[in-house]
Structure formats: structure tokens, C-alpha cells
Backbone bond lengths (Angstrom), bond angles and torsions (degrees), N, CA, C in turn:
res aa  C-N    CA-C-N  psi(-1)  N-CA   C-N-CA  omega(-1)  CA-C   N-CA-C  phi
1 X - - - 1.476 - - 1.518 109.49 -
2 X 1.340 119.32 131.59 1.415 122.85 -175.56 1.579 103.76 -88.88
3 X 1.286 112.42 128.54 1.484 121.58 178.14 1.610 110.58 -88.32
4 X 1.329 111.86 112.94 1.486 118.76 -179.56 1.521 104.40 -89.68
5 X 1.396 112.77 166.21 1.488 118.49 173.70 1.485 113.98 -63.68
6 X 1.254 119.38 -22.39 1.518 124.41 177.83 1.494 104.72 -76.07
7 X 1.323 118.04 -47.72 1.428 123.23 -177.67 1.538 114.29 -56.67
8 X 1.372 106.34 -46.69 1.579 117.72 179.28 1.561 108.80 -64.90
9 X 1.354 118.74 -42.97 1.457 121.80 178.15 1.498 110.98 -63.29
10 X 1.335 119.26 -43.52 1.540 122.01 174.84 1.570 111.22 -57.43
11 X 1.313 110.70 -44.42 1.540 113.83 -175.07 1.526 104.93 -70.27
12 X 1.247 120.59 -39.02 1.491 117.51 178.33 1.484 112.42 -65.19
13 X 1.348 115.19 -37.27 1.541 118.38 179.87 1.515 110.28 -64.56
14 X 1.322 116.77 -38.13 1.519 119.97 -179.48 1.547 110.50 -70.46
15 X 1.307 112.69 -36.39 1.461 119.88 178.97 1.634 104.72 -61.95
16 X 1.314 113.06 -50.77 1.436 117.34 -174.24 1.592 110.84 -64.59
17 X 1.277 110.89 -40.47 1.562 117.04 174.34 1.628 108.06 -56.45
18 X 1.245 117.90 -50.02 1.448 117.81 -178.27 1.474 110.20 -68.20
19 X 1.343 122.24 -29.87 1.477 119.12 175.41 1.426 115.14 -67.11
20 X 1.387 110.45 -36.59 1.545 114.57 178.09 1.498 110.75 -68.14
21 X 1.258 115.05 -43.28 1.587 120.88 179.21 1.531 106.63 -58.52
22 X 1.354 118.34 -50.19 1.406 118.73 -179.84 1.557 111.60 -56.83
23 X 1.207 115.56 -38.97 1.503 124.95 -178.47 1.507 109.99 -62.34
24 X 1.334 120.56 -43.84 1.451 127.23 -178.97 1.534 104.87 -70.16
25 X 1.229 118.91 -40.52 1.562 115.09 178.37 1.518 111.29 -67.25
26 X 1.367 118.36 -46.39 1.398 123.62 176.29 1.523 112.90 -52.28
27 X 1.370 113.07 -42.97 1.531 116.22 -172.28 1.596 105.97 -80.74
28 X 1.370 122.50 -0.38 1.462 118.74 176.59 1.425 117.59 86.12
29 X 1.334 117.63 25.27 1.448 122.92 -179.33 1.522 109.88 -62.89
30 X 1.301 122.19 -41.32 1.539 125.24 -178.68 1.558 107.19 -58.99
31 X 1.269 115.45 -49.81 1.476 117.15 173.75 1.500 115.45 -58.20
32 X 1.275 116.12 -44.72 1.542 122.22 -177.75 1.575 106.03 -62.46
33 X 1.344 116.66 -29.01 1.450 117.70 -175.15 1.567 106.57 -92.05
34 X 1.319 116.76 -4.19 1.511 120.94 -177.16 1.518 113.49 64.47
35 X 1.404 113.42 31.01 1.488 121.43 171.56 1.396 116.64 -120.19
36 X 1.253 114.30 152.49 1.514 117.37 171.25 1.616 112.10 -61.49
37 X 1.295 120.43 157.95 1.399 125.46 178.27 1.474 111.15 -51.35
38 X 1.386 115.86 -44.01 1.402 124.07 -177.37 1.573 114.21 -64.26
39 X 1.420 112.51 -44.24 1.420 122.26 175.31 1.574 112.50 -62.79
40 X 1.362 109.77 -42.40 1.533 112.84 -179.46 1.536 110.85 -64.35
41 X 1.353 114.70 -39.78 1.428 118.53 -176.75 1.614 111.24 -65.67
42 X 1.358 112.96 -23.96 1.502 117.13 178.50 1.440 108.76 -63.21
43 X 1.401 122.24 -25.54 1.366 122.04 -176.35 1.510 108.22 -88.62
44 X 1.249 116.34 -22.23 1.567 119.53 -171.81 1.619 109.33 -94.28
45 X 1.319 115.89 -34.51 1.464 117.95 -163.72 1.528 108.25 -68.18
46 X 1.347 123.67 -33.90 1.510 122.09 178.27 1.489 111.98 -55.76
47 X 1.326 120.17 -22.81 1.450 125.39 176.20 1.616 111.13 -68.26
48 X 1.208 116.45 -25.62 1.488 120.18 -175.52 1.600 108.22 -55.44
49 X 1.440 111.46 -45.42 1.515 112.91 -176.86 1.550 110.28 -63.78
50 X 1.300 118.34 -29.72 1.492 119.13 -176.03 1.526 108.54 -70.26
51 X 1.370 120.61 -28.47 1.444 124.16 -173.95 1.453 103.61 -56.22
52 X 1.308 121.61 -49.91 1.531 122.31 -177.59 1.549 113.50 -58.56
53 X 1.228 114.30 -22.85 1.475 117.25 -174.57 1.606 113.88 -94.76
54 X 1.311 113.87 -14.84 1.416 119.33 178.82 1.545 116.42 -55.04
55 X 1.242 115.94 131.93 1.501 118.51 175.37 1.574 109.06 -105.05
56 X 1.289 114.69 88.35 1.519 116.61 -177.14 1.487 113.14 -111.48
57 X 1.304 117.39 156.79 1.466 123.01 176.92 1.525 109.27 -67.97
58 X 1.232 122.14 159.82 1.498 124.62 170.37 1.534 110.04 -41.50
59 X 1.266 110.79 131.77 1.510 109.61 177.75 1.602 107.25 -112.89
60 X 1.366 105.65 167.07 1.468 117.56 -177.67 1.488 105.83 -136.83
61 X 1.338 121.23 85.53 1.429 125.09 -179.80 1.529 114.69 -64.40
62 X 1.394 114.58 -28.38 1.355 113.68 179.90 1.541 117.55 -71.61
63 X 1.341 113.84 -16.48 1.429 125.68 178.88 1.617 111.81 -106.83
64 X 1.342 114.26 8.43 1.458 117.18 -179.31 1.488 123.96 81.26
65 X 1.419 111.82 13.60 1.488 116.41 -178.03 1.488 101.44 -94.08
66 X 1.290 116.60 106.36 1.537 123.22 178.41 1.506 107.04 -94.22
67 X 1.344 117.33 144.34 1.377 121.72 -177.89 1.651 110.91 -84.45
68 X 1.304 113.80 -23.04 1.501 120.98 171.41 1.499 109.38 -154.83
69 X 1.306 111.13 171.54 1.471 116.32 172.60 1.580 108.07 -140.02
70 X 1.380 117.87 123.67 1.434 119.56 171.33 1.577 108.25 -65.21
71 X 1.383 112.80 128.44 1.396 120.16 -179.49 1.562 105.72 -120.98
72 X 1.352 115.25 128.47 1.374 120.90 177.54 1.559 111.82 -92.91
73 X 1.312 117.03 123.71 1.488 119.66 -171.68 1.613 110.61 -73.58
74 X 1.340 109.69 158.94 1.437 117.60 -174.51 1.472 108.25 -59.42
75 X 1.311 121.72 -28.83 1.598 118.81 -178.52 1.423 108.66 -61.69
76 X 1.334 121.63 -25.83 1.502 121.79 -176.78 1.529 108.32 -92.53
77 X 1.262 115.41 -49.42 1.578 123.62 -173.91 1.537 105.97 -139.41
78 X 1.460 113.93 118.49 1.353 118.71 175.59 1.602 112.62 -55.69
79 X 1.370 117.42 151.20 1.384 120.44 178.18 1.667 111.87 -58.73
80 X 1.238 111.48 -35.97 1.521 112.72 179.52 1.552 109.25 -63.90
81 X 1.386 115.00 -42.58 1.451 114.12 -175.35 1.595 109.02 -72.35
82 X 1.438 113.56 -35.82 1.372 113.10 -178.01 1.471 113.27 -70.32
83 X 1.291 120.73 -27.81 1.530 123.10 178.11 1.575 104.77 -68.66
84 X 1.267 117.94 -35.38 1.514 117.62 -179.38 1.559 110.72 -67.43
85 X 1.228 116.96 -20.77 1.551 124.26 -177.97 1.584 111.31 -84.95
86 X 1.374 113.28 -17.77 1.453 117.57 -172.32 1.588 107.83 -85.90
87 X 1.304 118.40 139.54 1.430 123.80 176.29 1.488 106.86 -132.68
88 X 1.310 123.33 138.03 1.396 129.11 172.92 1.501 107.23 -139.25
89 X 1.294 118.31 128.63 1.433 128.02 -177.73 1.458 112.91 41.24
90 X 1.380 115.89 44.56 1.530 121.83 177.71 1.565 115.91 80.89
91 X 1.244 113.99 1.21 1.565 118.81 177.86 1.535 108.10 -109.88
92 X 1.323 112.98 140.18 1.421 127.33 175.13 1.452 114.07 -74.23
93 X 1.325 119.67 140.20 1.505 118.73 176.96 1.489 113.10 -62.68
94 X 1.332 117.23 146.17 1.489 125.52 -174.44 1.508 112.25 -86.20
95 X 1.243 115.75 141.71 1.502 118.57 172.51 1.455 113.96 -119.19
96 X 1.327 121.67 -2.75 1.435 125.72 177.76 1.505 104.90 -89.82
97 X 1.328 120.30 100.61 1.445 125.40 -177.04 1.574 108.08 -124.10
98 X 1.238 113.62 45.03 1.569 123.91 179.02 1.518 106.71 -44.69
99 X 1.259 119.07 124.54 1.493 128.65 13.84 1.540 111.69 -96.66
100 X 1.378 117.21 3.12 1.386 119.28 -176.78 1.633 111.47 -102.84
101 X 1.193 116.85 165.09 1.451 120.41 178.72 1.561 109.99 -113.19
102 X 1.304 126.42 151.99 1.387 126.51 -178.51 1.486 112.57 -54.31
103 X 1.470 120.57 -38.46 1.368 125.47 175.72 1.587 118.74 -57.80
104 X 1.481 108.53 -16.07 1.422 114.84 -178.00 1.502 111.39 -80.55
105 X 1.336 119.61 3.46 1.547 125.52 179.72 1.462 106.04 -124.43
106 X 1.447 111.91 73.74 1.507 115.00 -178.38 1.561 111.89 -64.84
107 X 1.392 114.11 145.29 1.373 119.43 175.28 1.582 110.20 -89.73
108 X 1.358 118.30 125.15 1.468 122.52 -171.23 1.473 110.22 -110.23
């Protein structure tokens, strides 16, 4: 089978999707949503089909340029709880945004 640029991009997109799903599971999003892992994945898996349809510019995962990010809506996990699950360079996401609160920025 000849691998075209489109095939390679689709494969990379699916690999990136799986990496992000694994990260959500590892970070404890199912528990934060008060769902079993299986029920949590029922919310995420329909997005897999969309990955193939995305029209994205060339990506560079090694330099942190992601073609997409899976976002969990506030209905499943509050913004305050989600921020506590985020980690960047060894630091946890902040939730003190005085005078606003993280839940004041709803994900739509």
C-alpha cells in the first residue's frame, strides 16, 4: 500500500486523538465526571469520526502545535475541577481568577 500525505495525516490525527483520550483517562476525567470509564468514553468516541474530516494546516507535534484539542464540557466536568486536572511544566492549573471564577467561562 502506498502511503499518501493524506493517509499519513489521517493516521497522525487518529494517533493524536488516542493520545488525548488516554491523557483524559489518566488524569481522572471519568471520575471527575462521576462516570465509569466506559460511559465517559461514550461522550468522547463520536469525535473520532470527526478527526478524519478536519481540515487542518500541517502540524508539528514535536513543537507543540496540535491540530485539535478534545475539550470536556462543563456539563460533565466543571471548569474549576478541569483546571485542577491540568498540568503544564510541573505546575497545576490555577483556579483563582479573582474577581472571576473558572466556571464563569463556560465551554460552548
